[in-house]
C-alpha positions in Angstrom: -13.0 -62.7 26.2 -10.4 -65.5 26.5 -8.4 -66.1 29.6 -5.0 -65.5 28.0 -6.0 -62.0 26.8 -7.4 -61.2 30.2 -4.2 -62.4 31.8 -2.1 -60.2 29.5 -4.3 -57.2 30.3 -3.8 -57.9 34.0 0.0 -58.0 33.6 0.1 -54.6 31.8 -2.5 -53.2 34.2 -0.1 -54.1 37.1 2.7 -52.2 35.2 0.6 -49.2 34.7 -0.5 -49.2 38.3 3.1 -49.3 39.5 4.8 -46.9 37.1 2.2 -44.6 35.6 0.7 -42.0 38.0 -2.2 -41.1 35.9 -3.6 -41.6 32.3 -5.1 -38.4 31.0 -7.6 -39.2 28.3 -8.4 -36.2 26.2 -10.3 -35.3 23.1 -13.0 -37.7 21.9 -13.4 -39.5 25.2 -16.0 -41.9 24.0 -14.8 -44.3 21.3 -17.7 -45.8 19.3 -18.3 -49.5 19.9 -17.8 -52.1 17.3 -14.9 -53.1 15.0 -12.3 -50.4 14.5 -8.7 -49.8 13.5 -6.6 -47.9 16.1 -3.5 -46.1 14.9 -1.0 -44.1 17.0 2.5 -42.6 17.2 5.1 -45.0 18.5 7.4 -43.1 20.9 7.3 -45.3 24.0 7.1 -49.1 24.4 4.6 -48.7 27.2 2.1 -46.6 25.2 0.7 -49.8 23.7 -0.1 -51.0 27.2 -2.8 -48.3 27.5 -4.8 -49.1 24.3 -6.7 -52.2 25.6 -8.1 -50.0 28.4 -9.5 -47.4 26.0 -12.0 -49.7 24.3 -14.4 -52.4 25.3 -13.5 -54.8 22.4 -10.6 -57.2 22.4 -7.6 -55.6 20.8 -5.3 -57.4 18.4 -1.9 -55.7 17.8 0.2 -56.1 14.6 3.6 -56.9 16.1 7.0 -57.7 14.6 7.3 -61.5 14.2 10.6 -61.6 16.1 8.9 -60.5 19.3 7.0 -63.8 19.3 10.2 -65.7 19.7 11.0 -64.1 23.0 10.7 -66.4 26.0 7.5 -66.1 28.0 6.5 -62.8 26.3 6.3 -64.3 22.8 4.3 -67.2 24.1 1.9 -64.9 26.0 1.4 -62.8 22.8 0.6 -65.8 20.8 -1.9 -67.2 23.3 -3.5 -63.7 23.6 -4.2 -63.9 19.8 -1.9 -61.1 18.8 -0.9 -60.9 15.1 2.7 -61.4 14.0 4.0 -59.5 11.0 6.7 -61.4 9.0 9.0 -59.6 6.6 7.6 -59.8 3.1 4.3 -61.2 4.3 2.5 -58.0 5.3 -0.7 -59.0 3.4 -1.0 -62.2 5.4 -1.0 -60.1 8.6 -3.6 -57.8 7.1 -5.8 -60.8 6.2 -5.5 -62.0 9.8 -6.5 -58.6 11.0 -9.4 -58.5 8.7 -10.7 -61.7 10.2 -10.6 -60.2 13.7 -12.5 -57.1 12.5 -15.2 -59.4 11.1 -15.6 -60.8 14.6 -16.3 -57.3 16.0 -12.8 -56.9 17.5 -10.4 -54.0 17.3 -7.0 -54.0 15.5 -4.2 -51.7 16.7 -1.4 -50.6 14.3 1.6 -48.4 14.8 2.0 -47.3 11.2 5.7 -46.3 11.7 6.6 -49.9 12.4 9.2 -49.0 15.0 9.9 -46.6 17.8 10.6 -42.9 17.0 12.7 -40.4 18.9 9.8 -38.4 20.1 10.6 -35.5 17.9 9.9 -36.7 14.3 7.9 -39.6 12.9 9.3 -42.3 10.7 7.7 -42.8 7.3 4.5 -44.7 7.9 3.5 -47.9 6.2 0.2 -48.1 4.4 -1.1 -51.2 6.2 -3.7 -49.3 8.2 -5.0 -47.5 5.1 -5.3 -50.7 3.1 -7.0 -52.5 6.0 -9.5 -49.6 6.4 -10.3 -49.8 2.6 -10.8 -53.5 2.7 -12.9 -53.6 5.9 -14.8 -50.3 5.8 -14.4 -49.9 9.6 -13.5 -46.5 11.1 -10.0 -45.5 11.9 -9.5 -44.1 15.4 -6.3 -42.0 15.6 -4.5 -41.6 18.9 -1.8 -39.2 20.0 0.4 -40.3 22.9 2.6 -38.0 24.9 4.8 -38.7 27.9 7.2 -35.9 29.2 10.8 -36.8 28.7 11.4 -36.7 32.5 8.9 -39.5 32.9 10.4 -41.9 30.3 13.7 -43.9 30.5 15.5 -45.4 27.6 16.4 -49.0 28.0 19.0 -50.7 25.8 18.7 -54.3 24.8 19.9 -56.7 22.1 17.2 -58.0 19.8 18.4 -60.6 17.3 21.9 -59.3 17.5 20.7 -55.7 17.0 21.1 -53.0 19.6 17.6 -51.5 20.3 16.7 -48.7 22.5 13.1 -48.4 23.8 11.6 -45.7 26.0 9.7 -47.0 29.0 7.5 -44.8 31.2 8.5 -44.8 34.9 6.4 -42.3 36.8 4.4 -39.2 35.9 1.3 -39.0 33.6 0.6 -40.2 30.1 -1.5 -38.0 27.9 -3.7 -39.6 25.3 -5.5 -37.4 22.8 -8.3 -39.3 21.0 -9.3 -38.1 17.6 -12.6 -38.3 15.8 -13.3 -41.6 13.9 -12.3 -41.4 10.3 -14.0 -43.6 7.7 -12.0 -43.9 4.5 -14.1 -43.8 1.4 -13.4 -46.9 -0.8 -13.9 -45.4 -4.2 -13.4 -47.4 -7.3 -9.7 -47.9 -8.0 -8.4 -46.6 -4.7 -7.4 -50.0 -3.4 -4.9 -50.3 -6.3 -3.9 -46.6 -6.5 -0.5 -46.3 -4.8 -0.4 -42.5 -4.8 -3.9 -42.3 -3.3 -3.1 -44.8 -0.6 0.1 -42.8 0.2 -1.9 -39.6 0.4 -4.5 -41.1 2.8 -1.7 -42.6 4.9 0.1 -39.2 5.1 -3.2 -37.5 6.1 -3.8 -40.1 8.8 -0.3 -39.5 10.3 -0.7 -35.8 10.0 -3.8 -36.1 12.1 -1.9 -38.2 14.7 0.8 -35.5 14.8 -1.8 -32.9 15.5 -3.2 -35.1 18.4 0.3 -35.4 19.9 0.7 -31.6 19.8 -2.7 -31.2 21.4 -1.6 -33.6 24.2 1.6 -31.6 24.7 -0.4 -28.4 24.7 -2.7 -29.8 27.4 0.4 -30.3 29.6 1.6 -26.8 28.8 -1.8 -25.3 29.7 -1.7 -27.2 33.0 1.8 -25.8 33.7 0.6 -22.3 32.8 -2.3 -22.6 35.2 0.0 -23.8 38.0 2.4 -20.9 37.2 -0.5 -18.4 37.3 -1.7 -19.8 40.6 1.7 -19.5 42.1 2.0 -15.9 40.8 -1.4 -15.1 42.4 -0.3 -16.7 45.7 3.0 -14.7 45.6 1.1 -11.5 44.9 -1.4 -12.1 47.7 1.5 -12.8 50.1 3.2 -9.6 49.0 0.1 -7.6 49.6 -0.4 -9.2 53.0 3.2 -8.3 53.9 2.6 -4.7 52.9 -0.6 -4.5 55.0 1.2 -6.0 58.0 4.0 -3.4 57.7 1.4 -0.6 57.4 -0.4 -1.9 60.5 2.9 -2.1 62.4 3.8 1.4 61.3 0.4 2.7 62.4 0.8 1.0 65.7 4.2 2.6 66.2 2.8 6.0 65.3 -0.1 5.5 67.7 2.3 4.4 70.4 4.5 7.4 69.7 1.6 9.9 69.8 0.4 8.3 73.1 3.8 8.6 74.6 4.1 12.2 73.5 0.6 13.0 74.9 1.5 11.3 78.2 4.8 13.2 78.5 3.0 16.5 77.7 0.4 15.7 80.4 3.1 14.9 82.9 4.9 18.2 82.2 1.6 20.1 82.5 0.8 18.3 85.7 4.1 19.0 87.3 3.8 22.7 86.2 0.4 23.0 87.7 1.6 21.4 90.9 4.6 23.8 91.0 2.4 26.8 90.4 0.1 25.7 93.3 3.1 25.2 95.6 4.5 28.6 94.8 1.1 30.3 95.4 0.5 28.7 98.7 0.8 31.1 101.7 4.0 30.8 103.5 3.6 29.2 107.0 0.2 27.7 106.2 -0.4 24.0 106.3 0.3 22.5 102.9 -2.6 20.4 101.7 -1.9 19.5 98.1 -4.8 18.3 96.1 -2.3 16.0 94.5 -1.5 14.4 97.9 0.9 15.4 100.6 4.4 15.6 99.2 3.2 13.6 96.2 4.9 13.6 92.9 3.5 12.4 89.6 6.9 11.0 88.8 6.3 8.3 91.5 3.6 6.9 89.4 
């Protein structure tokens, strides 16, 4: 693997290390080796940073040609052998991608062609479908999901156009990996526009399902945490009840003990008084309770 691609991976790895707490890889965790076409939804700029770490092969992205004119970044993309897509020259980009697939590499395509708002997909281009028909390699669909609170929109001017891209800063990124999909290249499909559109829409429907599954995983995690908190609160409530019951039992026991002691004192004093009254007048007074003693002195 060439030095420039390795350098580019190291740069995006540094970003992921700094700003992404964890990457949750879900679904088909083991992606088959060999040439493949990777497609995904395009909600965050930073989602693409994760793709090279999901596969062992070198990944070539199809990227808008204007990006290659940016200082430093554009030069790095060119040196890392990424594929520019020029307006009106989509087939040339697909031809270049086909050559990379023949080398055993992977090609990544965001069929929407631009960032979406995270709620709805843009109409997908058919490039990934056409490339799959021409190459015969499997298509690996991915669904990316980053909670809104972990993504920040950044405005910039790109060729005199205001662009807004979401970048992830903190939190986790959820990636649902779908089953490999081989598109059957039946006779005439390559030139059948309606069939190509149908396949493309099916692919994007699968991506949408994966995004929902990734969102559901987060929801399930939140439900588990909520249930755990509820259980802890219930346990705490039960413990408080038991403590109150124990304190009440203690107070009752102390109350009964005090009453018994008071009763014993009264009985003791009464017995002493009875003995004093019955003692013969003029006789020495030897009280079994002690001379001139009183229980109240205890």
